[in-house]
GUMARKE-568043 format. One line per 3 residues: number of its first residue (from 1); their letters; for each residue z, y, x of N, C-alpha, C. Coordinates in nm, 4 decimals, decimal comma, always signed. Layout:
N
NUM	A	Z:Y:X:Z:Y:X:Z:Y:X  ...
# end
This chain:
199
1	MPE	+0,0000:-0,1187:+0,0847:+0,0000:+0,0000:+0,0000:+0,0000:+0,1252:+0,0893  -0,0936:+0,2199:+0,0680:-0,0996:+0,3367:+0,1564:+0,0239:+0,4248:+0,1417  +0,0581:+0,4909:+0,2523:+0,1737:+0,5802:+0,2491:+0,1402:+0,7061:+0,1700
4	QLW	+0,2412:+0,7632:+0,1075:+0,2223:+0,8874:+0,0339:+0,1959:+1,0002:+0,1325  +0,0893:+1,0771:+0,1093:+0,0566:+1,1883:+0,1973:+0,1196:+1,3161:+0,1433  +0,1916:+1,3864:+0,2282:+0,2534:+1,5131:+0,1893:+0,1833:+1,6265:+0,2608
7	LPG	+0,1521:+1,7298:+0,1890:+0,0919:+1,8476:+0,2503:+0,2032:+1,9321:+0,3120  +0,1752:+1,9932:+0,4271:+0,2786:+2,0771:+0,4918:+0,3263:+2,1868:+0,3972  +0,4581:+2,2047:+0,3920:+0,5150:+2,3109:+0,3108:+0,5346:+2,2751:+0,1650
10	LEA	+0,4886:+2,1576:+0,1243:+0,5054:+2,1163:-0,0158:+0,6108:+2,0076:-0,0250  +0,7010:+2,0239:-0,1179:+0,8040:+1,9234:-0,1400:+0,7875:+1,8652:-0,2788  +0,8422:+1,7456:-0,2964:+0,8373:+1,6838:-0,4288:+0,9145:+1,7722:-0,5266
13	PPV	+0,8645:+1,7872:-0,6499:+0,9375:+1,8710:-0,7470:+1,0739:+1,8111:-0,7777  +1,1723:+1,8954:-0,8074:+1,3059:+1,8429:-0,8385:+1,3039:+1,7597:-0,9657  +1,3898:+1,6609:-0,9695:+1,3971:+1,5722:-1,0851:+1,4772:+1,6401:-1,1960
16	PTD	+1,4207:+1,6497:-1,3185:+1,4962:+1,7120:-1,4284:+1,6241:+1,6349:-1,4583  +1,7316:+1,7093:-1,4826:+1,8618:+1,6481:-1,5105:+1,9163:+1,6872:-1,6479  +1,8607:+1,7946:-1,7047:+1,9163:+1,8483:-1,8283:+1,8042:+1,8896:-1,9235
19	GLF	+1,8197:+1,8538:-2,0513:+1,7233:+1,8929:-2,1523:+1,7889:+1,9800:-2,2573  +1,7062:+2,0580:-2,3283:+1,7571:+2,1478:-2,4314:+1,6682:+2,1344:-2,5543  +1,7297:+2,1110:-2,6707:+1,6495:+2,0992:-2,7918:+1,7314:+2,1337:-2,9159
22	FAV	+1,6591:+2,1737:-3,0215:+1,7183:+2,1921:-3,1535:+1,7027:+2,0624:-3,2311  +1,8040:+2,0290:-3,3123:+1,7981:+1,9043:-3,3882:+1,8787:+1,9146:-3,5164  +1,8506:+1,8225:-3,6069:+1,9391:+1,8003:-3,7213:+1,9902:+1,6571:-3,7099
25	FPD	+2,1136:+1,6380:-3,7566:+2,1783:+1,5076:-3,7479:+2,2086:+1,4545:-3,8878  +2,1927:+1,3248:-3,9085:+2,2368:+1,2673:-4,0357:+2,3892:+1,2630:-4,0399  +2,4445:+1,2554:-4,1610:+2,5888:+1,2380:-4,1718:+2,6260:+1,0996:-4,1181
28	TRT	+2,7548:+1,0779:-4,0970:+2,8012:+0,9552:-4,0313:+2,7574:+0,8296:-4,1054  +2,7685:+0,8294:-4,2368:+2,7328:+0,7108:-4,3144:+2,5826:+0,6824:-4,3059  +2,5012:+0,7886:-4,3125:+2,3566:+0,7698:-4,3035:+2,3172:+0,7231:-4,1638
31	AAA	+2,3813:+0,7791:-4,0612:+2,3520:+0,7372:-3,9239:+2,3812:+0,5889:-3,9054  +2,4893:+0,5411:-3,9663:+2,5234:+0,3981:-3,9581:+2,4171:+0,3138:-4,0275  +2,3649:+0,3620:-4,1414:+2,2608:+0,2897:-4,2137:+2,1319:+0,2853:-4,1320
34	ISK	+2,0990:+0,3955:-4,0648:+1,9792:+0,3992:-3,9804:+1,9953:+0,3032:-3,8632  +2,1146:+0,3009:-3,8053:+2,1422:+0,2112:-3,6931:+2,1273:+0,0650:-3,7351  +2,1749:+0,0338:-3,8552:+2,1641:-0,1030:-3,9064:+2,0168:-0,1405:-3,9251
37	LAQ	+1,9376:-0,0463:-3,9780:+1,7937:-0,0706:-3,9948:+1,7267:-0,0906:-3,8594  +1,7664:-0,0115:-3,7600:+1,7098:-0,0245:-3,6259:+1,7395:-0,1626:-3,5674  +1,8627:-0,2108:-3,5884:+1,8996:-0,3440:-3,5386:+1,8143:-0,4513:-3,6054
40	QLC	+1,7921:-0,4347:-3,7354:+1,7114:-0,5312:-3,8097:+1,5683:-0,5336:-3,7563  +1,5090:-0,4171:-3,7362:+1,3704:-0,4101:-3,6889:+1,3575:-0,4625:-3,5461  +1,4567:-0,4324:-3,4625:+1,4547:-0,4849:-3,3253:+1,4632:-0,6371:-3,3274
43	GET	+1,5470:-0,6888:-3,4166:+1,5614:-0,8340:-3,4281:+1,4335:-0,9014:-3,4733  +1,3617:-0,8370:-3,5661:+1,2377:-0,8948:-3,6177:+1,1296:-0,9044:-3,5106  +1,1285:-0,8099:-3,4171:+1,0251:-0,8111:-3,3129:+1,0646:-0,8988:-3,1944
46	RSK	+1,1886:-0,9449:-3,1956:+1,2430:-1,0245:-3,0856:+1,2304:-0,9523:-2,9518  +1,2397:-0,8218:-2,9600:+1,2313:-0,7402:-2,8394:+1,3656:-0,7398:-2,7682  +1,3612:-0,7205:-2,6375:+1,4854:-0,7080:-2,5606:+1,5400:-0,5651:-2,5684
49	SKP	+1,4619:-0,4751:-2,6292:+1,5067:-0,3361:-2,6426:+1,6259:-0,3289:-2,7367  +1,7172:-0,2381:-2,7049:+1,8350:-0,2192:-2,7903:+1,8177:-0,0930:-2,8733  +1,8585:-0,0977:-3,0000:+1,8490:+0,0227:-3,0825:+1,9438:+0,1306:-3,0314
52	LAA	+1,9092:+0,2553:-3,0599:+1,9970:+0,3657:-3,0225:+2,1268:+0,3572:-3,1019  +2,2344:+0,4038:-3,0408:+2,3635:+0,4060:-3,1086:+2,3581:+0,5034:-3,2253  +2,4410:+0,4783:-3,3255:+2,4415:+0,5615:-3,4460:+2,4661:+0,7091:-3,4138
55	NRM	+2,5502:+0,7363:-3,3134:+2,5818:+0,8765:-3,2826:+2,4695:+0,9492:-3,2091  +2,3605:+0,8780:-3,1776:+2,2462:+0,9424:-3,1117:+2,1279:+0,9609:-3,2074  +2,1428:+0,9172:-3,3318:+2,0350:+0,9329:-3,4296:+2,0198:+1,0807:-3,4661
58	HVT	+1,8981:+1,1320:-3,4564:+1,8747:+1,2726:-3,4879:+1,7256:+1,2959:-3,5106  +1,6946:+1,4133:-3,5619:+1,5554:+1,4582:-3,5735:+1,5409:+1,5819:-3,4858  +1,4531:+1,5764:-3,3860:+1,4286:+1,6926:-3,3022:+1,3455:+1,7946:-3,3797
61	LHH	+1,3903:+1,9189:-3,3778:+1,3158:+2,0283:-3,4406:+1,2276:+2,0991:-3,3390  +1,2830:+2,1220:-3,2207:+1,2094:+2,1889:-3,1131:+1,2660:+2,1436:-2,9805  +1,1797:+2,0976:-2,8903:+1,2225:+2,0655:-2,7540:+1,1948:+2,1879:-2,6687
64	LGN	+1,2987:+2,2397:-2,6033:+1,2870:+2,3661:-2,5315:+1,2766:+2,3496:-2,3809  +1,2600:+2,2256:-2,3349:+1,2361:+2,2038:-2,1927:+1,3382:+2,1148:-2,1250  +1,2956:+2,0579:-2,0110:+1,3834:+1,9819:-1,9225:+1,3954:+2,0590:-1,7915
67	FAG	+1,5155:+2,0562:-1,7333:+1,5435:+2,1411:-1,6181:+1,6199:+2,0631:-1,5112  +1,6041:+2,1053:-1,3867:+1,6771:+2,0434:-1,2760:+1,7980:+2,1293:-1,2412  +1,9140:+2,0650:-1,2291:+2,0333:+2,1357:-1,1825:+2,1047:+2,2184:-1,2872
70	GLP	+2,0896:+2,1833:-1,4146:+2,1607:+2,2547:-1,5199:+2,0671:+2,3355:-1,6080  +2,1213:+2,3833:-1,7196:+2,0423:+2,4616:-1,8139:+2,0392:+2,6089:-1,7715  +1,9224:+2,6739:-1,7808:+1,9159:+2,8177:-1,7498:+1,9898:+2,8981:-1,8569
73	PAR	+2,0946:+2,9718:-1,8212:+2,1738:+3,0456:-1,9205:+2,0901:+3,1396:-2,0071  +1,9893:+3,2051:-1,9489:+1,9079:+3,2996:-2,0262:+1,8310:+3,2269:-2,1363  +1,7878:+3,1048:-2,1076:+1,7130:+3,0269:-2,2064:+1,8054:+2,9831:-2,3199
76	VDA	+1,9263:+2,9421:-2,2849:+2,0248:+2,9022:-2,3859:+2,0593:+3,0225:-2,4742  +2,0808:+3,1383:-2,4117:+2,1154:+3,2591:-2,4882:+2,0023:+3,2976:-2,5837  +1,8774:+3,2901:-2,5367:+1,7637:+3,3252:-2,6213:+1,7511:+3,2278:-2,7382
79	AMS	+1,7765:+3,0995:-2,7117:+1,7699:+2,9985:-2,8178:+1,8771:+3,0245:-2,9222  +1,9970:+3,0598:-2,8773:+2,1062:+3,0875:-2,9718:+2,0756:+3,2114:-3,0557  +2,0168:+3,3113:-2,9921:+1,9800:+3,4326:-3,0639:+1,8764:+3,4019:-3,1719
82	AAA	+1,7788:+3,3188:-3,1372:+1,6757:+3,2800:-3,2340:+1,7376:+3,2042:-3,3502  +1,8260:+3,1104:-3,3196:+1,8874:+3,0272:-3,4239:+1,9694:+3,1109:-3,5205  +2,0389:+3,2110:-3,4685:+2,1257:+3,2936:-3,5518:+2,0473:+3,3761:-3,6539
85	SIT	+1,9155:+3,3908:-3,6309:+1,8338:+3,4716:-3,7218:+1,7765:+3,3907:-3,8384  +1,7970:+3,2586:-3,8380:+1,7383:+3,1721:-3,9408:+1,8137:+3,1855:-4,0734  +1,7404:+3,2093:-4,1805:+1,7971:+3,2108:-4,3156:+1,7193:+3,1118:-4,4000
88	MAP	+1,7853:+3,0041:-4,4393:+1,7176:+2,8990:-4,5153:+1,8213:+2,8189:-4,5930  +1,7884:+2,7826:-4,7140:+1,8804:+2,7048:-4,7971:+1,8862:+2,5602:-4,7486  +1,9979:+2,4899:-4,7704:+2,0042:+2,3473:-4,7398:+1,8949:+2,2717:-4,8154
91	FSV	+1,8574:+2,1560:-4,7614:+1,7516:+2,0760:-4,8241:+1,7761:+1,9282:-4,7965  +1,7073:+1,8424:-4,8690:+1,7219:+1,6982:-4,8466:+1,6000:+1,6455:-4,7710  +1,6208:+1,5396:-4,6943:+1,5118:+1,4729:-4,6231:+1,5119:+1,3249:-4,6604
94	EFD	+1,3943:+1,2649:-4,6509:+1,3824:+1,1216:-4,6783:+1,2796:+1,0612:-4,5840  +1,3202:+0,9564:-4,5164:+1,2319:+0,8807:-4,4264:+1,2098:+0,7434:-4,4890  +1,0830:+0,7039:-4,5020:+1,0553:+0,5800:-4,5748:+0,9565:+0,4866:-4,5061
97	SAL	+0,9270:+0,5095:-4,3783:+0,8387:+0,4164:-4,3076:+0,8769:+0,4080:-4,1601  +0,8417:+0,2958:-4,0995:+0,8653:+0,2746:-3,9568:+0,7297:+0,2612:-3,8887  +0,7186:+0,3144:-3,7687:+0,5933:+0,3043:-3,6951:+0,6172:+0,3186:-3,5467
100	SFA	+0,5152:+0,2878:-3,4687:+0,5235:+0,3006:-3,3237:+0,4729:+0,4368:-3,2807  +0,5452:+0,4991:-3,1882:+0,4966:+0,6203:-3,1237:+0,4377:+0,5781:-2,9893  +0,3327:+0,4999:-2,9962:+0,2681:+0,4508:-2,8746:+0,1245:+0,4165:-2,9082
103	LKP	+0,0416:+0,4116:-2,8056:-0,0965:+0,3711:-2,8264:-0,1036:+0,2187:-2,8224  -0,1629:+0,1595:-2,9255:-0,1765:+0,0143:-2,9300:-0,2522:-0,0312:-2,8064  -0,2130:-0,1381:-2,7390:-0,1026:-0,2289:-2,7717:+0,0210:-0,2043:-2,6852
106	RPG	+0,0335:-0,0857:-2,6288:+0,1440:-0,0598:-2,5368:+0,2777:-0,0522:-2,6092  +0,3863:-0,0936:-2,5421:+0,5183:-0,0735:-2,6009:+0,5542:+0,0748:-2,5965  +0,6454:+0,1144:-2,6839:+0,6865:+0,2544:-2,6883:+0,7987:+0,2722:-2,7878
109	PLV	+0,8283:+0,3954:-2,8246:+0,9365:+0,4201:-2,9199:+0,9022:+0,3680:-3,0596  +1,0020:+0,3139:-3,1274:+0,9915:+0,2779:-3,2689:+1,0653:+0,3868:-3,3452  +0,9987:+0,4458:-3,4462:+1,0573:+0,5606:-3,5145:+1,0507:+0,5459:-3,6655
112	LSG	+1,1359:+0,6234:-3,7329:+1,1280:+0,6405:-3,8777:+1,0481:+0,7663:-3,9049  +0,9616:+0,7623:-4,0059:+0,8884:+0,8825:-4,0449:+0,8895:+0,8935:-4,1968  +0,8364:+1,0040:-4,2457:+0,8347:+1,0255:-4,3904:+0,7138:+1,1067:-4,4310
115	GEG	+0,6884:+1,1112:-4,5598:+0,5771:+1,1883:-4,6135:+0,6277:+1,3217:-4,6666  +0,6198:+1,3369:-4,7987:+0,6659:+1,4618:-4,8596:+0,8160:+1,4811:-4,8437  +0,8882:+1,3730:-4,8141:+1,0331:+1,3817:-4,7978:+1,0778:+1,4588:-4,6750
118	VLG	+0,9833:+1,4939:-4,5855:+1,0229:+1,5675:-4,4643:+0,9676:+1,7105:-4,4634  +0,9204:+1,7581:-4,5779:+0,8620:+1,8927:-4,5846:+0,9635:+2,0002:-4,5436  +1,0902:+1,9819:-4,5808:+1,1927:+2,0789:-4,5430:+1,2068:+2,0920:-4,3921
121	LHT	+1,1887:+1,9808:-4,3199:+1,1968:+1,9843:-4,1736:+1,0809:+2,0654:-4,1160  +0,9630:+2,0519:-4,1768:+0,8487:+2,1331:-4,1327:+0,8783:+2,2821:-4,1523  +0,9387:+2,3155:-4,2667:+0,9707:+2,4553:-4,2958:+1,0703:+2,5109:-4,1948
124	LHD	+1,1753:+2,4327:-4,1638:+1,2755:+2,4763:-4,0667:+1,2136:+2,4871:-3,9268  +1,1307:+2,3906:-3,8910:+1,0611:+2,3933:-3,7610:+0,9764:+2,5206:-3,7482  +0,9016:+2,5531:-3,8546:+0,8147:+2,6712:-3,8498:+0,8964:+2,8000:-3,8391
127	ALT	+1,0098:+2,8046:-3,9113:+1,0964:+2,9224:-3,9036:+1,1534:+2,9386:-3,7628  +1,1917:+2,8276:-3,7012:+1,2436:+2,8325:-3,5641:+1,1342:+2,8723:-3,4655  +1,0120:+2,8260:-3,4867:+0,9010:+2,8621:-3,3988:+0,8855:+3,0136:-3,3946
130	LAL	+0,8833:+3,0749:-3,5115:+0,8680:+3,2198:-3,5200:+0,9871:+3,2919:-3,4562  +1,1086:+3,2443:-3,4852:+1,2286:+3,3067:-3,4297:+1,2316:+3,2949:-3,2770  +1,1889:+3,1802:-3,2239:+1,1863:+3,1606:-3,0785:+1,0842:+3,2522:-3,0129
133	QNA	+0,9691:+3,2667:-3,0762:+0,8670:+3,3568:-3,0211:+0,9178:+3,5004:-3,0210  +0,9888:+3,5388:-3,1268:+1,0456:+3,6734:-3,1342:+1,1557:+3,6940:-3,0304  +1,2187:+3,5833:-2,9900:+1,3275:+3,5919:-2,8906:+1,2746:+3,5841:-2,7476
136	GFG	+1,1435:+3,5763:-2,7331:+1,0854:+3,5769:-2,5992:+1,0379:+3,4430:-2,5473  +1,0399:+3,3393:-2,6323:+0,9876:+3,2094:-2,5908:+0,8359:+3,2103:-2,6122  +0,7628:+3,2624:-2,5171:+0,6181:+3,2684:-2,5345:+0,5460:+3,1540:-2,4673
139	DRA	+0,6199:+3,0526:-2,4239:+0,5568:+2,9461:-2,3450:+0,5216:+2,8244:-2,4303  +0,4820:+2,7207:-2,3604:+0,4336:+2,5990:-2,4257:+0,5387:+2,5331:-2,5135  +0,6668:+2,5589:-2,4855:+0,7746:+2,4944:-2,5614:+0,7656:+2,5253:-2,7099
142	VSS	+0,7112:+2,6424:-2,7446:+0,7050:+2,6785:-2,8856:+0,5632:+2,7042:-2,9341  +0,4637:+2,6800:-2,8483:+0,3263:+2,7003:-2,8913:+0,2412:+2,5779:-2,8607  +0,3040:+2,4615:-2,8699:+0,2347:+2,3367:-2,8386:+0,1211:+2,3132:-2,9368
145	STP	+0,0128:+2,2574:-2,8853:-0,1009:+2,2260:-2,9722:-0,0782:+2,0942:-3,0465  +0,0261:+2,0208:-3,0090:+0,0568:+1,8942:-3,0758:+0,1242:+1,9216:-3,2096  +0,0709:+1,8660:-3,3189:+0,1333:+1,8906:-3,4491:+0,2756:+1,8350:-3,4526
148	YTP	+0,3636:+1,9031:-3,5250:+0,5019:+1,8595:-3,5374:+0,5098:+1,7402:-3,6314  +0,5727:+1,6321:-3,5856:+0,5895:+1,5111:-3,6651:+0,7381:+1,4772:-3,6717  +0,8071:+1,5146:-3,7794:+0,9489:+1,4824:-3,7894:+0,9715:+1,3312:-3,7842
151	HVT	+1,0672:+1,2872:-3,7033:+1,0940:+1,1441:-3,6925:+1,2345:+1,1213:-3,6382  +1,2847:+1,0021:-3,6606:+1,4111:+0,9565:-3,6031:+1,3783:+0,8400:-3,5109  +1,4056:+0,8544:-3,3817:+1,3788:+0,7441:-3,2882:+1,4846:+0,6355:-3,3067
154	LAY	+1,4369:+0,5115:-3,3248:+1,5269:+0,3981:-3,3466:+1,5538:+0,3212:-3,2175  +1,4485:+0,3060:-3,1344:+1,4614:+0,2298:-3,0100:+1,3428:+0,2630:-2,9203  +1,3629:+0,2464:-2,7904:+1,2552:+0,2698:-2,6926:+1,2026:+0,1358:-2,6407
157	GMP	+1,0803:+0,1380:-2,5863:+1,0229:+0,0183:-2,5250:+0,9963:-0,0945:-2,6222  +0,9652:-0,0580:-2,7475:+0,9419:-0,1600:-2,8507:+0,7948:-0,2000:-2,8564  +0,7672:-0,3267:-2,8939:+0,6277:-0,3677:-2,9114:+0,5617:-0,2834:-3,0207
160	WIA	+0,4321:-0,2607:-3,0066:+0,3593:-0,1811:-3,1057:+0,3617:-0,2504:-3,2416  +0,3844:-0,1729:-3,3475:+0,3730:-0,2258:-3,4838:+0,2927:-0,1276:-3,5678  +0,2242:-0,1791:-3,6666:+0,1539:-0,0927:-3,7605:+0,2573:-0,0240:-3,8497
163	TRP	+0,2214:+0,0909:-3,9036:+0,3109:+0,1623:-3,9952:+0,3463:+0,0718:-4,1123  +0,4749:+0,0646:-4,1432:+0,5191:-0,0222:-4,2523:+0,6279:+0,0475:-4,3332  +0,6311:+0,0242:-4,4635:+0,7363:+0,0855:-4,5441:+0,8714:+0,0211:-4,5158
166	VEA	+0,9772:+0,1010:-4,5264:+1,1141:+0,0503:-4,5142:+1,1945:+0,1108:-4,6288  +1,3128:+0,0557:-4,6506:+1,3998:+0,1129:-4,7534:+1,4314:+0,2575:-4,7156  +1,4079:+0,3486:-4,8086:+1,4201:+0,4918:-4,7790:+1,5600:+0,5288:-4,7329
169	VSW	+1,5648:+0,6160:-4,6349:+1,6900:+0,6715:-4,5834:+1,6861:+0,8216:-4,6090  +1,7874:+0,8756:-4,6744:+1,7860:+1,0184:-4,7047:+1,9241:+1,0801:-4,6836  +1,9251:+1,2102:-4,6595:+2,0503:+1,2838:-4,6500:+2,0226:+1,4325:-4,6733
172	NVR	+2,1289:+1,5072:-4,6953:+2,1174:+1,6515:-4,7148:+2,1378:+1,7218:-4,5819  +2,0431:+1,8070:-4,5465:+2,0523:+1,8841:-4,4228:+2,1209:+2,0164:-4,4548  +2,2401:+2,0346:-4,4001:+2,3185:+2,1554:-4,4271:+2,3360:+2,2427:-4,3034
175	EFA	+2,2898:+2,1927:-4,1883:+2,3022:+2,2689:-4,0646:+2,2034:+2,2155:-3,9616  +2,1830:+2,2922:-3,8566:+2,1058:+2,2437:-3,7421:+2,1821:+2,2811:-3,6159  +2,1455:+2,2197:-3,5045:+2,2252:+2,2348:-3,3830:+2,1368:+2,2546:-3,2603
178	LVH	+2,1948:+2,3189:-3,1590:+2,1331:+2,3280:-3,0268:+2,2018:+2,2243:-2,9390  +2,1222:+2,1390:-2,8759:+2,1772:+2,0228:-2,8065:+2,1395:+2,0233:-2,6584  +2,2376:+1,9924:-2,5754:+2,2185:+1,9736:-2,4311:+2,2091:+1,8236:-2,4064
181	SLL	+2,0936:+1,7789:-2,3595:+2,0743:+1,6371:-2,3286:+2,0983:+1,6134:-2,1806  +2,1896:+1,5222:-2,1485:+2,2154:+1,4843:-2,0093:+2,1185:+1,3706:-1,9769  +2,0057:+1,4064:-1,9179:+1,8954:+1,3120:-1,9001:+1,9358:+1,1926:-1,8143
184	GRT	+1,9005:+1,0742:-1,8635:+1,9307:+0,9518:-1,7914:+2,0741:+0,9050:-1,8064  +2,1554:+0,9832:-1,8808:+2,2960:+0,9472:-1,8972:+2,3299:+0,9193:-2,0436  +2,2241:+0,9135:-2,1263:+2,2362:+0,8821:-2,2694:+2,3487:+0,9594:-2,3378
187	RHV	+2,3591:+1,0885:-2,3046:+2,4606:+1,1720:-2,3686:+2,3975:+1,2981:-2,4248  +2,4397:+1,3339:-2,5442:+2,3994:+1,4589:-2,6067:+2,5242:+1,5428:-2,6315  +2,5213:+1,6667:-2,5899:+2,6338:+1,7581:-2,6105:+2,5867:+1,8711:-2,7011
190	VLA	+2,6494:+1,8844:-2,8166:+2,6127:+1,9922:-2,9092:+2,6729:+2,1228:-2,8583  +2,5862:+2,2208:-2,8313:+2,6313:+2,3500:-2,7796:+2,6742:+2,4442:-2,8913  +2,6059:+2,4363:-3,0049:+2,6382:+2,5235:-3,1186:+2,5708:+2,4685:-3,2432
193	RWP	+2,6278:+2,5027:-3,3592:+2,5714:+2,4632:-3,4885:+2,5568:+2,5872:-3,5766  +2,4536:+2,5841:-3,6618:+2,4310:+2,6942:-3,7554:+2,4162:+2,6372:-3,8964  +2,5004:+2,6812:-3,9899:+2,4885:+2,6335:-4,1283:+2,3649:+2,6926:-4,1948
196	LAA	+2,3059:+2,6152:-4,2837:+2,1948:+2,6649:-4,3640:+2,2516:+2,7267:-4,4918  +2,2051:+2,8448:-4,5245:+2,2502:+2,9123:-4,6450:+2,1411:+3,0082:-4,6902  +2,1128:+3,0078:-4,8179:+2,0099:+3,0972:-4,8698:+2,0534:+3,2419:-4,8493
199	G	+1,9580:+3,3257:-4,8082:+1,9907:+3,4648:-4,7810:+1,9960:+3,5489:-4,9076
# end
């Protein structure tokens, strides 16, 4: 195998250690139900992958970047400022199908998705996009060309499966949160929460 060639003056980029994202979380009982469904689906595929723990079940609203050596305070402050400007009534969500977030036939994440039951998440995502842009987030984190697809990740490294219906999982979204992800350490730390309330 040939040796890696390094150009003079260039170093390998630092490895990201910390992530920042907005998310909504299911209530404890719903998270347990999602975890049970994840265990069932993992068992059916006979995969060695383990489902995510109930306390890690969430829906990402906006991923604001991965960083090396800690979170940039200015970015966290701007995100909090954007979040504080959101005015939206609580809403319900419903996820009713399971599918692979991978290109067939590669293994990848197994996720829950929904149809009209996730429209409220699209509305909240769009409101946050605008608020983040107003707060100075003019980069790719909030102007991605990839369409937003609300989902709950159940497990990673799962065999590809076609989209299939599952027993619907629903809950009322009454708040959203800014989350610090400790990359590679399977830990999420909630930095702040904002209640949803009609203005």
